[in-house]
C-alpha positions in Angstrom: -4.2 2.7 17.2 -0.5 2.7 16.6 1.2 4.8 14.0 2.2 1.7 12.1 -1.4 0.5 11.8 -2.6 4.0 10.8 0.0 4.2 8.0 -0.9 0.7 6.8 -4.6 1.6 6.8 -3.9 4.8 4.8 -1.6 3.1 2.3 -3.9 0.1 2.0 -6.9 2.4 1.2 -4.8 4.4 -1.3 -3.6 1.3 -3.0 -7.1 0.0 -3.2 -8.2 3.2 -5.0 -5.2 2.9 -7.4 -6.2 -0.7 -8.1 -9.6 0.3 -9.4 -9.4 -0.3 -13.2 -9.4 2.8 -15.3 -9.9 5.1 -12.2 -6.4 4.3 -10.8 -4.8 4.7 -14.2 -6.6 8.0 -14.7 -5.4 9.3 -11.3 -1.8 8.3 -12.1 -1.7 9.6 -15.6 -3.6 12.9 -14.9 -1.1 13.7 -12.2 2.0 12.8 -14.2 2.9 9.7 -12.1 3.2 11.8 -9.0 0.9 9.5 -7.0 3.4 6.7 -7.6 6.2 8.8 -6.0 4.0 9.8 -3.1 3.0 6.1 -2.5 6.6 5.0 -2.7 7.6 7.5 0.0 4.6 6.4 2.2 5.4 2.7 1.8 9.0 3.3 2.7 7.9 5.2 5.8 5.4 2.5 6.7 8.1 -0.2 6.2 10.5 1.7 8.6 7.7 2.0 11.2 6.8 -1.7 10.9 10.5 -2.8 11.2 10.9 -0.7 14.3 8.0 -2.4 16.1 8.9 -5.8 14.5 5.5 -6.0 12.7 4.7 -7.6 9.4 6.3 -6.1 6.4 5.1 -7.9 3.3 2.4 -5.4 2.5 4.8 -2.5 2.5 7.4 -4.4 0.4 4.8 -5.2 -2.2 3.6 -1.6 -2.1 7.2 -0.4 -2.8 7.3 -2.8 -5.8 3.9 -1.6 -6.9 5.0 2.0 -6.8 8.2 1.2 -8.7 6.4 -0.8 -11.4 3.0 0.9 -11.3 3.5 2.6 -14.6 3.2 -0.8 -16.4 -0.6 -1.1 -17.1 -1.6 -4.6 -16.1 1.3 -5.4 -13.8 0.8 -2.2 -11.9 -2.9 -3.0 -11.5 -2.2 -6.4 -10.1 0.6 -5.1 -7.8 -1.6 -2.3 -6.5 -4.4 -4.8 -5.7 -2.0 -7.2 -4.0 -0.5 -4.4 -1.9 -3.9 -3.2 -0.9 -5.1 -6.7 0.1 -1.9 -7.4 2.1 -1.8 -4.1 3.9 -5.5 -4.3 4.9 -5.1 -7.9 6.0 -2.1 -6.9 8.2 -4.2 -4.1 9.8 -7.3 -6.1 10.5 -5.7 -9.5 11.3 -3.6 -7.9 14.1 -6.9 -6.4 15.4 -8.5 -9.8 15.4 -5.5 -11.4 17.1 -5.7 -8.9 20.0 -9.3 -9.7 20.6 -8.6 -13.4 21.0 
């Protein structure tokens, strides 16, 4: 598994956890918004890796937006969910395409 796919898997799972109603908000608020900063850095790193291998980038871009706007209650939740779905689709759809 490539570094890009590993980073997309890690960030996708982390975004999915942050998208869980109340739990994600509790994690973010109890840690003084530090998870949003950590996720921003991880999404930027993932984006750089994806660009280097000319892979899909929408999941990382939505993740960057989610990290920047994650402090807004309902918008943050929707963006975290969208980023998680896109990132995990990018990981698993490329695996399915290789098998074909």
